[in-house]
N, C-alpha and C positions, 0 to 999 in steps of 0.2 A: 563831332561823327559828320560823317557826307554817306549820301545814296548817289553808286552811279547806275545807270541804265543804258542799258547795252540791248543791241538789235543783233540777236543772230541769225544767219541767213540757211542754216539749212542743219540735219541732225548729224554730229559729230563736227560739228563748226569749233576752232577754236580760235577765239577772237582774243587776241595780244590788248590786256589791259593793264600791260607795264607802266604805258605813259601817262593815264590816266591816275593811277594810284599815286605817282612822282607826282602829279601836278595837284594831287589832292593834301598832298603832306604838309607845305606851306601854309595852307587855310587851316590846317589842324595844328599847325604850331609845332609839330613835331620835328626836333633837332637831333637827339639823340635817342633811340629808344627800341621801338617797336611799334608796328601797325598789325591789329587785326583785320582780317578781308575775308568777309560773310557771304557765301551766296544765300538768298530768300528763297531758293526753290528746289525741290527734292526731283530734278531731273536733270543739274544741272551743278557743274562742281568746281573747283579751282584746283588747278595745277603749278606746278613749276618744272618749264622744261625746257630744252632749247627749241628755236624757232626754224625749223628746217622742215621742208615738205617730205623725207625719206622720214622721218621721227615719227610725223606726225600718221604717217600711212601705215606706218611698222602699229603704232599705237593702237589706229584702229583697229584694225587687222585682229591683236590681238584681243582687243575688247569683244569683237566678234565671235572669237571663239570660244573666249570664256562665258558670254553669256549672249548667244545668238538671236536677234532682233527677233526673228520669226520662230524662238522657243516655245514650247507650251507651257505658258503661266497662267496661274489660278488668276492671278487680278486681270488679264486681259481679259479672260470667260466670266469671270463677276462682272466688271468693268462694263463690256465692251471695248476696251481700249485696246492699244496695241502698244505701251511703252512699259511694260514690267521690266523688261532690259532695261530702260534706263532707269529706273526707280534704284533696282540690285545694282548697278554701275555706280550711280551715286551713291549710296550708300559707302560703297568699296572707297570710294574716291574721296570722300566726304564733302562737306559744306565749307572748310574755312582752311587758312592757312593762315601762319603768323610771321609777318618780316622784318627782319631787322633794318633799323635806320642809321645813318651815318653822318653828322655834319649834314642833315637836313636832304640826304638821298638816299634813296633803298641800296641795302649795301650787297649786290647779289653776285655773282659769281659773274665771269666773261659771256658765256650763252645764256645763262639763265633769261627766263621771259616768265611774267603771269599771265596765264589763259583763263578765261572762262570758258569751258567746254560744252556746249549743247548736246546733250544726251538724248533731247529726243526731237519736236519739231521747231520747226523758227517761231522765233518770240521774242517778245522785249522782257530783259531780267534783271533785276536788281542786285547791286551788290551793295554792302557796305563795308565801309572802311573806316577804320575807328583806331584813336591812336591807345595804346595800353603801356 
C-alpha cells in the first residue's frame, strides 16, 4: 500500500494524479490485476474523466446547480461551516475507484485521466493506492 500526498489549490480543483498512480504500480509490484485508489477525506473525491478545460468547467457548473455552495444546509448552521455542499457532493462522487492494470500499466481509455477533486478549500489531501 502507498499513500500519495496531494496539495490542492482551490475549491473545485481537479488534480491529475494519473502519473502518481502509474508510478506506484512498480513499487506495489502490480503486473496484471487492479488497484484501489481511496481518498481519506469527506470533502474530496476521485473521478475518471478527460483532462480538458471545457469538461472541467461544465462539470463544476453542473455540481453548483445540483448542490449550490451558498445553499441553506443544516450542517453549515450547526457547525458554523460553509462546506455542506462539499460533503454532499463527495457522497455522490464517492471516495474510491478501482483501476485495471495490464502489463504493469494502468489500462485506461485514450482520454481517461484520474483526478482528485477538491470540493472544499485548499488543503493537503491523502490518497491510498492499494493492489487488489
